[in-house]
LOVOGU-351481 format. One record per residue (C-alpha): x, y, z. Coordinates in steps of 0.02 Angstrom, whole numbers. Example, Ala and Ser with C-alpha at 12.3 -4.5 7.8 and 13.67 -1.06 7.14 Angstrom:
! LOVOGU-351481
       xx       yy       zz
      615     -225      390
      684      -53      357
//
This chain:
! LOVOGU-351481
       xx       yy       zz
     -672    -1322      531
     -850    -1361      587
     -914    -1390      411
     -758    -1486      359
     -773    -1598      513
     -955    -1630      476
     -913    -1676      296
     -780    -1797      360
     -900    -1870      488
     -784    -1831      633
     -791    -1736      797
     -735    -1556      774
     -601    -1559      910
     -534    -1726      849
     -533    -1661      670
     -438    -1502      718
     -312    -1599      824
     -274    -1715      678
     -247    -1569      558
     -135    -1478      683
      -30    -1635      708
      -11    -1657      520
       42    -1475      501
      172    -1477      641
      233    -1646      580
      295    -1564      420
      444    -1491      514
      547    -1650      507
      525    -1699      322
      550    -1517      271
      704    -1501      384
      630    -1351      475
      684    -1286      644
      530    -1222      736
      572    -1091      868
      393    -1071      928
      218    -1128      885
       56    -1050      945
     -109    -1138      924
     -243    -1009      955
     -368    -1140     1012
     -262    -1211     1152
     -108    -1103     1188
     -137    -1006     1352
      -26     -863     1292
     -147     -825     1151
     -299     -819     1265
     -210     -704     1388
     -155     -584     1252
     -327     -576     1172
     -409     -545     1342
     -291     -400     1380
     -325     -319     1212
     -514     -345     1229
     -520     -270     1403
     -415     -120     1351
     -530      -84     1202
     -686     -109     1307
     -623        8     1442
     -605      147     1311
     -778      113     1240
     -708       55     1073
     -817     -100     1059
    -1001     -111     1016
    -1121     -251      972
    -1227     -251      815
    -1339     -366      715
    -1291     -391      534
    -1321     -510      390
    -1242     -543      223
    -1195     -669       89
    -1049     -772      155
     -936     -888       56
     -867    -1026      167
     -721    -1061       50
     -664     -879       45
     -713     -848      227
     -782     -677      179
     -943     -585      143
     -986     -532      -35
    -1099     -391      -94
    -1222     -452     -225
    -1138     -343     -356
     -975     -442     -339
    -1058     -612     -367
    -1058     -695     -537
    -1236     -753     -577
    -1266     -761     -389
    -1113     -869     -358
     -943     -840     -278
     -823     -780     -415
     -684     -887     -340
     -771    -1051     -299
     -927    -1046     -406
    -1035    -1090     -255
    -1192    -1003     -195
    -1148     -906      -36
    -1246     -934      124
    -1357     -799      195
    -1285     -771      369
    -1378     -671      502
    -1301     -646      674
    -1243     -526      808
    -1060     -487      829
     -940     -362      907
     -863     -219      809
     -722      -95      837
     -778       87      838
     -649      155      717
     -755      310      686
     -704      375      858
     -529      403      790
     -579      483      624
     -527      658      678
     -360      601      747
     -322      498      592
     -372      641      478
     -254      758      571
     -110      635      559
     -138      609      373
     -154      797      340
        9      829      435
       93      690      332
      133      596      493
       43      450      410
       48      422      223
      -76      307      136
      -18      275      -41
       22      129     -157
      195       51     -149
      324      148     -248
      420       92     -403
      279      -27     -455
      139        1     -581
      -26       47     -498
     -169      -68     -548
     -305       21     -450
     -307      129     -293
     -181       49     -174
     -158     -109     -277
        6     -124     -372
       67     -246     -504
      199     -357     -422
      243     -455     -579
      397     -347     -614
      456     -366     -434
      445     -555     -436
      513     -562     -613
      675     -482     -552
      685     -604     -407
      666     -749     -530
      800     -671     -642
      936     -699     -512
      892     -885     -507
      840     -895     -323
      877    -1078     -297
     1029    -1184     -258
     1130    -1250     -404
     1243    -1384     -328
     1401    -1436     -419
     1441    -1620     -444
     1341    -1777     -403
     1212    -1764     -264
     1252    -1842      -95
     1173    -2005      -43
     1064    -1923       89
     1079    -1734      107
     1199    -1588       91
     1285    -1553      256
     1317    -1369      294
     1429    -1304      435
     1330    -1208      565
     1439    -1052      546
     1401    -1047      359
     1214    -1043      389
     1232     -914      526
     1316     -801      398
     1167     -803      280
     1031     -811      413
      991     -625      405
      966     -629      216
      858     -785      232
      740     -684      342
      679     -588      188
      490     -608      167
      484     -524       -6
      369     -389       60
      436     -264      -69
      464     -123       56
      645     -101        2
      596      -96     -182
      459       31     -147
      584      147      -62
      730      122     -184
      793      284     -263
      889      193     -400
      730      110     -465
      647      280     -480
      769      327     -618
      819      159     -690
      690       22     -714
      827      -99     -765
      896     -106     -588
      865     -278     -514
      827     -197     -347
      880     -227     -167
      766     -377     -134
      827     -477     -284
     1010     -436     -252
      999     -479      -67
      925     -645     -120
     1068     -668     -245
     1196     -638     -107
     1112     -771        0
     1146     -903     -136
     1323     -847     -178
     1368     -868        6
     1285    -1039       25
     1421    -1176       24
     1301    -1296      -61
     1289    -1186     -216
     1410    -1221     -358
     1363    -1075     -469
     1429     -930     -364
     1558     -876     -493
     1432     -877     -635
     1309     -779     -527
     1439     -647     -486
     1491     -630     -668
     1312     -600     -725
     1276     -476     -586
     1435     -378     -620
     1405     -368     -808
     1218     -328     -797
     1188     -138     -819
     1050     -156     -689
     1152     -267     -574
     1261     -236     -422
     1338      -74     -486
     1171       14     -513
     1143       43     -326
     1169      224     -268
     1196      187      -82
     1045      287      -24
     1018      171      127
      829      178      106
      816      -12       87
      907      -34      253
      795       94      338
      628       20      286
      665     -168      294
      555     -245      430
      666     -400      446
      836     -316      461
      902     -400      302
     1013     -248      263
     1000     -265       72
     1124     -127       33
     1259     -212      135
     1229     -372       36
     1249     -274     -126
     1416     -203      -68
     1475     -377      -20
     1426     -441     -192
     1533     -303     -268
     1683     -351     -163
     1664     -534     -208
     1642     -496     -393
     1802     -391     -396
     1897     -524     -299
     1839     -652     -427
     1911     -547     -568
     1752     -470     -638
     1827     -296     -655
     1798     -252     -838
     1646     -144     -804
     1610       39     -770
     1563        5     -590
     1731      -68     -543
     1824       66     -640
     1722      201     -551
     1758      125     -381
     1944      113     -414
     1954      289     -487
     1860      357     -337
     1989      286     -217
     2139      330     -325
     2093      514     -342
     2063      535     -155
     2229      448     -118
     2316      562     -242
     2246      731     -188
     2142      703      -30
     1979      756     -115
     1874      687     -256
     1929      734     -432
     1762      718     -523
     1839      746     -695
     1964      605     -676
     1834      489     -597
     1713      517     -741
     1845      488     -875
     1918      333     -793
     1747      256     -760
     1705      241     -945
     1771      105    -1059
     1839      206    -1206
     1827      352    -1325
     1658      299    -1395
     1578      298    -1222
     1664      463    -1178
     1587      539    -1334
     1414      478    -1282
     1433      576    -1119
     1499      735    -1200
     1339      831    -1156
     1356      794     -971
     1539      844     -977
     1501     1008    -1062
     1365     1054     -937
     1484     1009     -794
     1617     1122     -869
     1492     1267     -881
     1455     1247     -694
     1639     1249     -649
     1648     1064     -601
     1788     1023     -724
     1945     1111     -659
     2099     1107     -769
     2207     1053     -623
     2152      965     -465
     2272     1015     -327
     2310      906     -175
     2248      971       -8
     2375     1018      128
     2333      862      230
     2349      738       86
     2490      642      172
     2375      604      319
     2242      542      198
     2368      426      116
     2419      360      287
     2237      313      319
     2233      216      155
     2393      122      198
     2328       80      372
     2167       15      296
     2265      -93      173
     2368     -167      315
     2211     -204      415
     2130     -289      266
     2284     -397      237
     2290     -448      421
     2104     -491      416
     2131     -604      264
     2277     -693      347
     2174     -724      505
     2026     -795      408
     1923     -635      405
     1906     -619      594
//
């Protein structure tokens, strides 16, 4: 800010105030609702929080003062070792870095080396690259596949019909419904923890599918049916999730990706996209439990596949299952099967009542 203000020929405070006003002024043209805004240079809450943290660290002896110098790039706001420069210039900006020499305060992280080592050895803390992504080097992973799958679900509104004169109006309750999914920051934590992606790289993944749900539920989008059809037919789409709940557990924003995937399945089936192994598997699963009270794995497997050709392709799995006694010749109903069927009927009545009352 100091150098930029000097280049503009303005007072530093005046320059910063103007930039801050321009930044906060973007809320209206971008139609943003700002819940809170903290300016670290003037907000008293920031100063109080920093002071508490500083005093706590100082009281434990965690801070120390030291003189240091190095080659500093103003544009990058970081120091560079000479080995990382390109012909003595910043590799990013092509400028010659300044030689900065000053005293500053440092945090004494070495005091906690033993404690950190013990936590890492005991696996209480794990330091490793994100899972389900190619490792470039050390902890750095290639995110191109992750973002490629997000782009594949077309993460943008596709309105139907002519645009309105001014803007699309959306009922408040409609936006409240998708608010949780809109909180996604694309951090990749859910993808890193996903068990399905470990065995099937085609799977779009929880982040992309949660994003897809957000657009199918947006009343401004006119492509919901097309989206659902593609996601239901895609071998790596909504039916490739194994319900491991890991994405829900690790999500820092409470997006609940797996719940969004299950809702996409329900919407796809309701829209008539049922000619796929996932829908057949789901229906066979319920039918066999209704019939006998327990899961008939043989019947579920056979009814999940689309025909004799696909059954033949899975003959090896069937044979190994038979060797392990998982293919009984007759699946007998359990003694309490009538009670199980009563639960199904009660659930059907509840679902019908919910639909008649608008889903409440």
